[in-house]
N, C-alpha and C positions, 0 to 999 in steps of 0.2 A: 766762217771767216776765222783764220788762225791768227796768232799773235803777230807774225810778220806783216800780214795784210793790214792789221790795225795800226801798227807802227808806221807803215808807209802812208796811211791816210792821215795820221797825226803829223808826220814830218816828211812832206813830199820832197824837200830839197836835200835830204840826207842821202849821201852816197854810201852804199853798203860795201864794206871791204870783205874779201873772202876770209872765212875763219879757218882754223886748223882742221876742223872736222870735214871741210869741203875740199880736201886735197885732190889733186889730179891723180888718177889711178896710177899706182906704181911710183909716185914721187916720194913716198916715205921710205923706199928701199934704195940703198946706195948703189949707184950704177958704176961699173968699173970699165977700164979701158981694155983689159984682156978678155978674150972670149970665154964663155962658159962652155965646157966640153960636155957634149951630149952623146953618150955611147950606149951600145946595145950589147947585152950579154945573155947567156942562158945559164941559169943555176938550177940544178936538179931537174933539168929538162923543161923548165918554164922560162919564158922570155921576160927580161926586165930592162928598164931604161935607167941609166945612171947619169946624174948631173953632178959635175965636180968642177973645181977651179974657181969658186967664188971666194974672194979675199976680203969681204966685208964682215959685218958682225954676224954671229951665229943666229941671233934673234931674227935678223932680216932674212936669212936663208931659210929659217924655219917658217916664217910667214909666207915666203915664196913657195915652199913645199906644200903648205896647207892650201894655198890658193890654186896651185896646179892640180892637186888631188881633188879639190872640190869642183873645179871646172871640168875635169875629165871624168869625174865620178868613178875613180879607181882607188885602190889601196896603195899604200907606200909608207916609207919611213925616212927618217933623217938620222944617219949614223956616220960617224967619223968624217964630218964635214962633207958628206955626200947625200944627195937626195936619190932615193931608190924608189922607182915607180913600177908597179906590177904591170907587165905587158909592154908591147912595142908601140910606144906613142911618140917616137922621135919627131915626126913631122908636126904633130899638133903642139907638142911642147915647144918646139923651135919657133912656131908662129906666135905662141903666147908670149915667149920671152922677147922676140923681136918687136912685138907690139908694145911691150913695156920699155923698150929702149936698150935691151941688152944685146951684145954681140954673142953669137952662138956658133960653135964649131962642131960639125957632125963627125963622129969617129966610129968606124966599124960598120962597114956595109953600106 
């Protein structure tokens, strides 16, 4: 029995309010009205996916880049206000961003 269960037994009438730690997924990242541009390029013969057009804080965009890289289990980086993902993952990235509430525009093929 953990601490929350013990407190519920002691105070059954208490209504628990959601804390800051229990945020809805993606709610800590600022959503914008303009779409994020998701495009495909080849550099040195290797495919990459580039995300650009986010006008929020750089820290939020870095969090988003880290989350996308970990969900897809791929490498990538954040440079010059762009997220660069190794490989052609446009469809998967677009579904991840749409689930978070972003508008996404596909460019290039």
